[in-house]
C-alpha positions, 0 to 999 in steps of 0.5 A: 236856902229855900230859893236855892235847894228846890231849884237845884233839885227840881231842875238840874239833871246832868249823875260803901260797897259790900264784900264782893270780889275785887278785880284790879287790872293793870293799865292797858298797853296799847300794843298788847290790847286792841283799840278798835275805831268805831264807825259813824254810819249816819246822823240826824239833825240839821242847823236849819230846817223844820222841827222834824230835822232840828233839835232845841236841846237833845237831852237823851236818845235810845233805840226803842226796844219794841220797834228798833226805831230811834227815840230822841228826847228834845228837852226844849221842845218837851217831846219825843221825836221818833225816827227809823234806824236810817234817820227818817222822821216818823212822828212827834210824841207828847208836847210841852204842857202840864196836862196828862201825858205832856212833858215840860222843860224839866224832862231830862232823861228816859228809860225803858222797862216792861215794854214801856217808856218812862220819861223823868219829868222833874216838875211832875215829881216822877215819870210820864209813862208811854206804852209799847206803842208810845201812847200815853199810859199813866203818870207816876208822881210819887216824889215831892223832892228828888225823884230817882235819876239815871234809871236802869231797868233790871227787870220788867218791874224793878229799876236801879236808880241814883237817888240824892237826898238831904236832911237837916243836921242842925241849925244852919247845916244839912246832910246830902246823901248819894245812894244807888238803890233798887225801886219797885215800879210805882212805889215811893220807897226803894227796896234795897240800897246798893251803895251810899255816902254822905256829906255835911254842908252848911247853908253858908257853904252852899251860898258861897259855892253852890258848885260843890253841890252840883259837881258832887251830887248832880254831875258826880255819878254815872249808872248803867247796866241791864238785867245782867249787871248793874254798873256804877261809878263816881266821877272822880279825878283821882279814882277809876273804880266801877262797882258791879252788882247782880240784879238781885243786889248782891255784889258781883265785882269791882273794877279798878284801873290805875290811871294818873290824874289829868288836869283840865286846860284853862280853855276847858275850864272856861268853856265848862264854866260858860256852858254851865252858867248858860244852862242855869240861866236857861233853866231859870235857876236864880241864885246859883252864883258863879259855877266853879269847874273841878280842876281835873278831868274825871277818870270815868264818865260813862258806864254801861253794857255795850252792843257786844254784851261787854262792859264799856267804861268811858274815860274822861281823861281823853279828848277823843272819847275812849272806852275800856272794854271789860267782859262780864266778869270784869276782865279788861279785853280791849278798847274802843275809840270814837272817831271825833273829839270833844269833851261833851260827847254823850253815848247811849249804849244798848244791845241794839247799837250806839247813839252819840251826840254832843251837849255843847257842839262846836258847830252850834247845833246838835246832831245825833250820830248812829255808830257801828 
């Protein structure tokens, strides 16, 4: 177990409620609710070229809230690349290394809080922090295992996080916890738990099928929101549920939508298996064994606040990315459709706009798309 658990927790990043009001909506009727098609207005990224126009692994992207420029986190190059909103290259920020302000191949995401940019670096057990000018500020290395992930700023000093943990439960077994919590900045312990569940596993379970851990605890959640609402959903094949809390942690509402489960095709399962196993090999996670994808598509794969100030929920049941749009009280008001197809599209949503990219593009190289 010592070889498997730390490798997973250190290297992999891909994802009970109180008595708030429950809002259940009927499945959308395409003829009664608008389904607007999003427009791609530009892109960044080429198959061949110098380091300013190509990506090793595009892991995350956001509009910088201070300048309006586009920040791209390249996991393989272990750096940020900054571009103008029209896609012109500006500069590289940080580099591969273990020194102060340097990143590594285990930097999978970033978020912005209080004017700073915080890059989650698993090998440094926390965050590498850059100021509002994108100059190195400090490192917050507080978690010897399992740093908080999928982080969302809810104020200048508090962020919501997905926090997985495990505890020994007796000889040959352990309990895995999934929690959504609120962290004060630069504090090791979280202040408040918004949601949690747990599963008991044996070491033999993990060795024979490490896919359970990956599917449930690292690929099984999505967290979004801002200073108005915190949004969370489990990635489940039989349940469309989005929990919403106010920034102080009190319940806001719960959104549900009655969708039918959708099975993955054999081709989708084979592609997912090949992609994940290639990712393990690239990350050097030995002893993982064969990856076994879930048989059905997840109903919800992304939740966040869109540029229109509404709640955007991406369905995982459709090959063409499809968003259900809810107002800030949880009422379904329409839909948005992305003009390209594919199962590995990812989206960065904010008040400044939408950015989109594929984890596993058919072209064989990644591009970042600017979306209207």
